C-alpha positions in Angstrom: 177.1 -48.5 151.5 178.6 -51.4 149.6 178.4 -52.6 146.0 177.0 -56.1 145.7 175.4 -57.9 142.8 173.7 -61.2 143.2 172.8 -63.4 140.2 169.9 -65.6 141.3 170.3 -69.2 140.1 167.8 -71.0 142.3 164.8 -70.1 144.4 165.3 -72.4 147.4 167.6 -71.3 150.2 168.5 -73.6 153.1 168.9 -71.8 156.4 171.8 -72.4 158.7 170.9 -70.3 161.6 167.2 -69.7 161.3 167.5 -67.3 158.3 167.9 -64.2 160.5 171.3 -62.6 160.8 170.2 -59.2 162.0 170.5 -59.9 165.7 173.5 -62.3 165.5 176.5 -61.0 167.3 180.0 -62.4 167.1 179.7 -64.2 170.5 175.9 -64.8 170.6 174.3 -68.2 171.0 172.8 -70.0 168.1 170.1 -72.4 169.4 171.9 -72.5 172.7 175.4 -73.1 171.2 178.0 -70.4 171.5 179.2 -69.0 168.1 182.8 -69.5 169.2 182.2 -73.2 169.6 180.6 -73.4 166.2 183.5 -71.5 164.6 186.0 -73.8 166.3 184.3 -76.8 164.6 184.0 -75.0 161.3 187.7 -74.1 161.4 188.6 -77.7 162.0 186.7 -78.6 158.8 187.7 -75.5 156.9 190.7 -76.9 154.9 188.3 -79.6 153.5 185.7 -77.0 152.4 187.9 -74.0 151.4 187.5 -73.5 147.7 185.4 -76.6 147.3 183.1 -76.0 144.3 180.9 -79.1 144.9 179.8 -78.1 148.4 179.9 -74.3 148.0 176.7 -72.3 148.7 177.6 -69.6 146.2 180.3 -68.3 143.8 182.0 -65.1 144.9 183.5 -62.7 142.5 185.6 -59.8 143.7 185.8 -56.8 141.4 189.5 -56.4 140.3 190.3 -60.1 140.6 190.1 -62.7 137.8 189.8 -65.6 140.3 186.4 -66.8 141.6 185.9 -68.1 145.1 183.5 -70.9 146.1 182.1 -70.0 149.5 180.0 -71.5 152.2 177.5 -69.3 153.9 178.3 -70.6 157.4 181.9 -69.5 157.3 181.1 -66.0 156.2 177.9 -65.0 158.0 179.2 -66.0 161.4 182.4 -63.9 161.1 181.4 -60.9 158.9 178.7 -58.3 159.3 179.0 -57.4 155.6 178.5 -61.0 154.5 175.7 -61.4 156.9 173.8 -58.7 155.1 174.8 -59.9 151.7 173.6 -63.5 152.4 170.1 -62.2 153.4 169.4 -62.0 149.7 171.4 -64.9 148.4 170.1 -68.3 147.4 172.1 -71.6 147.0 174.0 -71.5 143.8 173.9 -67.7 143.3 176.8 -65.7 142.0 177.8 -62.8 144.2 179.9 -59.9 143.0 181.3 -57.4 145.5 183.9 -54.7 145.5 186.5 -54.3 148.3 188.9 -51.6 149.3 191.8 -54.0 148.6 190.9 -57.0 146.4 194.5 -58.2 146.2 194.6 -58.9 150.0 191.3 -60.8 150.1 192.3 -64.4 149.4 194.5 -65.0 152.5 191.8 -63.3 154.6 189.2 -65.7 153.2 191.4 -68.7 153.9 191.7 -67.4 157.5 187.9 -67.3 157.8 187.8 -70.9 156.8 190.7 -72.4 158.8 191.2 -70.0 161.6 194.9 -70.3 161.2 196.1 -66.9 162.6 199.8 -67.7 162.2 199.4 -68.6 158.5 197.4 -65.4 157.8 199.8 -63.3 159.9 202.7 -64.6 157.7 201.0 -63.0 154.6 200.9 -59.6 156.2 203.6 -57.1 155.3 204.4 -53.5 156.2 203.3 -52.7 152.6 199.9 -54.5 152.7 199.0 -54.0 156.4 196.8 -50.9 155.8 195.0 -52.6 152.9 194.2 -55.7 155.0 193.0 -53.5 157.8 190.7 -51.7 155.4 189.2 -55.0 154.3 188.6 -56.1 157.9 186.8 -52.8 158.7 184.8 -53.0 155.4 183.8 -56.6 156.0 182.9 -56.0 159.6 185.1 -58.9 160.8 185.1 -59.9 164.4 187.7 -60.0 167.2 189.7 -62.9 165.9 190.6 -61.1 162.6 191.1 -57.8 164.4 193.5 -59.5 166.9 195.8 -60.8 164.1 196.1 -57.4 162.5 196.6 -55.7 165.8 199.3 -58.2 166.7 201.0 -57.5 163.4 200.8 -53.7 164.0 202.2 -54.0 167.5 205.0 -56.3 166.5 206.0 -55.1 163.1 204.7 -51.5 162.6 205.4 -50.1 166.1 208.9 -51.8 166.2 209.6 -50.3 162.8 208.6 -46.9 164.1 210.6 -47.4 167.2 213.7 -48.3 165.2 213.2 -45.2 163.0 212.9 -43.0 166.1 216.1 -44.5 167.5 217.9 -43.9 164.2 216.6 -40.3 164.1 217.6 -39.7 167.7 221.1 -41.1 166.9 221.4 -38.9 163.9 220.2 -35.9 165.9 222.8 -36.7 168.6 225.5 -37.1 165.9 224.5 -33.8 164.3 224.7 -32.0 167.7 228.1 -33.6 168.5 229.4 -32.4 165.2 228.1 -28.9 165.8 229.6 -28.8 169.3 233.0 -29.9 167.9 232.9 -27.2 165.3 232.4 -24.5 167.8 
């Protein structure tokens, strides 16, 4: 279903949640601790670890981008069904290469997965890139937090844009009808 390459660099893989991601849901407990609590703590530390090569679990390459990302397993497997599957076969220090529907919208999304700053990520969304970001969210199997940001953008920006277009169209239709009535 997806294109992933993993270049193995080491044989030992530390496990962060018991090594099994198959049954992990976005809100399930890990050793009695709710995932939401763990994510809250990870997000607090996220700015410190985002892009940190020294503490990264793996190097992530996105086809179509020249930039590499140094990623930490915890941040990705707890928030993405796609990465949960990918990390089943990844060892510490591996290089992962994946393809995405919209590589150019990935970096702000990744930063959001690290820091949980919905406002900062929302500010990177535009009417032009909304659909591409939405495609990445679906492809990566991201949870409710990411979906909520994109839904809020859609409701605030896209729907209001459509409403404004409809008002303009209705006004133009009314003006056309008035002109036609005056000509008769």
